[in-house]
N, C-alpha and C positions, 0 to 999 in steps of 0.2 A: 396409348400411356404413355405422358406426361414425362420431361428429362429430370426431373427431381427423383421419380420415382423406379428410373430405372438404375439409378445411379445408388437409390437407397435397397435395391434386390443384391445389385452387387458389392455394396459395401456389407451388407446385413450375410452375406454366403460367406466374406472373407473372414469375417469375424468368427461365424460357427465351426468353418475350418482354421482354427490361429495355428496350429503346430505345420500342417501343412502350407500356409500361407506363409507361415515366418522362415521353411526349410526350403521353397520358391524362391522369395525374395532376398534370401542369404546369397544365391548361387549367381542373381543380378548385382547384388552389393559387391562379391569377390571380383566377380568381371570389370566392374566399372570402375572396381576402387583397383585392380592389375593397370586398367588402360591412362587411367587419371595417373597413376605412378610414375608406369611409362614413360607416357606423353611429356608427365612435367619433368621427369627428368632431363630428355632432350633438350627441351626449352630452356631447362636454367645451364645446363653446360652451353648450349648457345651466348647466352644473355652475357652468363661469367665470361666468355672469351672473347666477345663482341666486346665487353665494356673494357675489358683489361689490355685489349688493345690500342681502343679509342684513347683511355684512359693514359697510355704511355706515348701516346700522338703518333705510332707506327703508322697509320692513314696517314696522315701526315708527311711520312719520311720517304724520300726514296734512296736507294743505292748507286751511285755511281761509280764504274768498274772499269777496266780499261777493254779495249777491244780484243773481243776473243778469250774473253775468262767467261766463268759461270759463277755462282753462290759455290760456296765448297757445300760437301755433300758428304755423308759416312760413307755411303754406299757406293762405289765408283762405277759399277755398273745401272745404278738407278738411275729414276727417273728425274733429273733438274726442273727447278723452276724457271717456267719460258720469262726471255727478256728482252727490252727492245735493243734491234741493231742497231750498230751505229753507224752514222754516214759522217759527211765533212772530209778534215784532211787524216790522212792513214799516217800511223806511226805516232801517235799524239799518248804524250807521256803523261800520268795524274802524279804530279807532283806539286811543290810549292805554289807556282806560278798558274797551275790550273785550279788547284784547289781557290784562290784568290779570284779569279774569273767566276767561278760558280758564285760566290759569294755576293760578286757585283751582279749576278742575274735577279732582275727585277721576281718577286714573289720568294725569293730566297731569305728566310729568316736567318739559318748558320747554315757550317757546313766543316766536318772539321772530319781528318783521315783514319781511318781506321787503320791503327797503327797498335802491333801487340809482340812481346817476342819470348820466350821461352826463358823460365827462370828457377831455380829452386828456391823456394818458400818456406819461411822456416820462423815457428812463433814458440817461444819457450822451450825448445829442445825439440818439439815436434816439425818436422819437414816434409815437403808434399812439392812434387815438379806439376807446375802450373803456366800458364801462359798469363802475363802480364799487359792488361790492355792500358795502351795510356788517353784517358778521356779529360776536355778541357774541364775547366770549372763550369764553365756557363752548364755545360751538359751534364755534371754532378750535381750542381745544384736545383736541377728542373727535376720532374717528375719521373721522370725516364729512370730518375735512379734511387730506386724507394730506400733512400736511409731514413732507418727505424730509429736507432741510436746510434749519441754521439750524432756530428754535423757531418756536410760536407765541405772538401777543402775551398777555403776564402779563395783562395786564387790560383792560376796557373803556377804559380813559384812555389807554392807552399810545399814545404818537404812532409808532407802526410801521405797515405793510402787509405782505401777504404774496402772494405772485404766485404763478402757477402757470409751471414749466418752459418749456412751451412759448412761452407770453407772453413770458419772461425772453429765450430764444434768440429769437426774431424780434425782440429790444430789441439785441441783437449779444450780451448777455450767453451764448457757448455752456457753459460753466462753472456751474452753479447754484451748485456752492458759493461760488463767486468772488461771487456774486450777490449774497451777503448781506453785510451793510452798507452799500451801494451805496443812495444818495439817490435815490429817485422824485419824479418832481414829478408833480401833478395838478393840472392848470388844467381851472376849471371856469365855467359860465357862470352868470350872475345880473344878476337887475334893476338897473339903475342909472337911475332915474329923471331924474337930473339931467342925461346927455345931451339927453334930450327938451326940458327945460327950456331948454336951453343952444342948443337947433339943432343938437345932435349928432347924429342921427341914431336909430335905435331905441334903447330904454332897456336893453339890455344890456350889458353888463361883464364883461371876465376877471378870475377874481384865479389866483394860481400859489402852491401849497402844497408844503412839502419833507417828505418822510419817510423815513424809511432801512427799508429791508429785511431786515426781523425772519426772514423764513422761506419758502420755496420749496416748494409743491408737487409729488407724484407725478404724475406723466400716471396716468390710468385707461381700461385699453382698451375695458372693457364697460360701466361705468355713471357717470355724470357724479360722483356722490358730492358733491357739492358740498351748500352749504345751500340751502334751498328747493328739493329737487330737480331744481336747477339750476346748475352752474359757472360761474362768472367767474374772470376773468385777474387782477385786484385784488379784495382782501378788505383792507376797513378796519373799527376798532372805532369803537363808536356815538359812542364821546366826540371823537374830534377829526371824526369825519363832521359832526357836530351843529355844528361849528366854520366846516365847511366855505360860502360863501357859493354858494348854486344854487338852480335856476328850482325851485320850488316843481312842476311836473308835470313828465315826461321826455316823455309826446307827446299828442296830443289826443286818445286816448281815458282820459288822467284826466281830461278834462274831463266827460265822459259820467257817471263813477262819481260827480262830487261829490254831496253830499246835501244840499241845503239850506243849501248853499255850503261845505258841508267836504268834505274829499277821504277822508281813511283812505286806510290803508295797500290795496296794489292784493291782499296774500295776506299769511297769517301762517302761520309751520311749528310745530307741532304735533310733539313728540315725547311718544311717549307711554311709560309704566311696562311695559308688555308686550300682546303682541296682543290678547289677553283683554280688556284695555279697551277696542277700538275702537268698538264698537256704543255703548257705554255713553257714552262721551267725543262722537261723533258725537249722538247724541240730544242731548246737552246743549247741542250746538254751534249744531245744527238750531234748537231754542227758542229761542236770542237772535236768530235771524233772518237767521245766516248758511249759505251752504251750501260742501259738503266736497267732498274729492277725497281718493282714498286706494290708493295702489298695490297694497296688501292685496287690492283688491277685483277686483283687473285680473291680477292671481296664476296664475287658474284660465287666463284666456282667453290666456296668455303660455304655457304650456304646453300646451294646446292649438296652440298655432303651431307651436310644437316639438315637438309628436309629430305633425303633418301634415311638416315638416322631415326628420321620422325617416324618412318612410312616403318621401319622394320620394327619399331618400338608399339608401334599402335597395331602392328600384324601380329605381336606377339601374345599381346593386351586380348587382340577379338577371339584367340582361342576360347577365352575363358566367356566370351562374350556367347558366343555359338553354345558351349556346354549351359549358359544359363538359358536361351531359348530353347533348347528342348525339355528345360525341368517347366518352361511356361508352358509348352506346349502339353508335355506331359500330365501335367498338375490340371490344365482345363478340359484335356478329355477324360481322366478319370470325374472329374466334377459335374460333366454331363450323363456320365454313369450314374453315379448316384443322385442325379436329380431326374430322372428321367421323369420319375412321375411328377414332379411339382413342376416340368415344362407342360407337359400334358395339362393338367390344370390351369397354367399361365393362357395355354392358349383357348383351351376349353372357353375361358371368360373371355376370350375377343383381342389376347396378345398376338399381334403378326408376329411373322419372318425375320421383318427389321426391328420389333421392341427383343427379341430373342437375342437376336446378333449385337444389339446395343448392350445390353448387360453384361453378356460375357466380353465384350470389347472393354468397358468399362472394368471387370475386375482384372484383364492382362493389363491395362491401363493403371491399374492403380498400384498393381504389382512391381510392374514396371516404373512406375515413380517413386515407388518407398526404394528399394533397391536402387535406383538409379541415387538418390538421394545420403543414402544412408554408405553407399559405397563412394561418394568426392567426399564424405567422412573420413569413410576409412584408408582412402587412398591418402587423403592430407595426412592424417595421422601417421599411418604407415611410414611413408616418404620422410618427415620429420624424425623420426627415430632413425633413418634409415640415417638421413644425416647427420644428426647426433652421434650416432654409434661411428662411422667412418670419420669423423673431425677430430672426436678424442682419440680413436687409434693412428691419424695420422700426425696427430700434436705429439704422441709419446713416443712414436719414429723419429717423426725430425723435426718435430715444430713447425709444423705447416699452421700459416692463419687458418683463422674459422672462414667458412665458405659454405654458402648455400648454395648445393647442386641441384635444388631441385627450386622450380619456376610455377606459380599460379598464378597464371593470369583470371580476371573473370570467366571469359570464354571460353577456357578448359570446364569452367564448373557448368555453367551453362549447356555448352554443348554436350555435355558426360549426361545432363540429366535429358536434353532433347534425344539423343543416341538413344538412350535407354526405354524413353519411354516409345521411339520407332519401331524399336524393335520388340517388344513389348507388345504392342500392337499388329505388329505383322506375325510374329507368333499364336496369338490370339486368332487371326483368320480362320486358321483351318477349322477350329474346336468350334469358334463362332458359327460359321455355316454347316457344320454337322448338326450345333443345337437347332438350327434354326430348320433343317430338313427333319426332325425329329415329327412321326406321326399322332396328333393328340391321341386317336382311338388306339393307338398302339400301346403311346406311355400311360393311356388310362388303365388298362387290362393289366399295367406292369405290377409285379408284387414289389 
């Protein structure tokens, strides 16, 4: 039997039983559609997070910390991110002199201390307690701070602030563009020894300062995107921040960081010219007596986590594939019973066992290809619909930017079609072998 004849017999049989073919192919379509949607979601999340980190230069940034400190975490008993141990001289203080020395290290583009202080922030009568972060104008003007409305402050001495869109909404400014130009009041707490001397209670006082809002940042969905690997809702230039009276420490942990009565900074953000400079800069900083943390070191761990997530999502989608494979087996076995006499006739006129197997393999393969192609379309369309619904919901809830949560690389569609074909052919092994073993004498006597 020629190859074209086998294909013709297979297609004719599928056309003759359209409803059964459609239902069986629909099972494959749903399985492949679920698999495509699951994997595309995992790839989309990985793509968005990686691009967000790359766009904000977090892979080219390292955090320098005093020896013996860790990055802050919300869970005191939780696992902290690993960091490099410091070497060099003990008792090094991360002060202005140390920051200047770090800036002179070859490969360092900029370095600025992570300074923040607690304050009561109010806008048009609404107020919240927040940590105000001090950020240089150079950083505020970079892509690290995504200012979408207004502008970054032009210099370190400009009296202006940048606020996040979410914080502006909480303070009643639903239109971020309208928030630009409004006056933001920052009320800080400072030492006031005169209160104690006059018997007025604790030696603390309040000082209020007014600043115009010069810019509003866009919300970030996958990365903090702000200075110091963390984003605060209020950013202030170093010049005005230095003129604000405030407490020298923000928590009791600052007291434990003091060395010989000197506090120093809790951390310094260092931006590198290239990722290739990471090891050299880190070694030089460690020689100064400080410890470091680089997100680039954890990128392999992040990718492993994504691989595990992809495997879990693919396993969930495989459940539907297994069900579809059983449907193909059932359909082909029923086809054998219905075509028992037809198989006997083909064998009687000279068709061999291999010819019969080939016909049934072509039938199962055609069902797999048809269902796989339709499944790719179904998975793509369903993912786009889900993506649209989620974005509309998030935009109504908090004004999140539009994000593609699904990614569809070409290999995903080609792999899904190939996988569907392989599954259908494997499912057709038993029916094809059973059909090939049909005795033509018994088949011709069959009613």
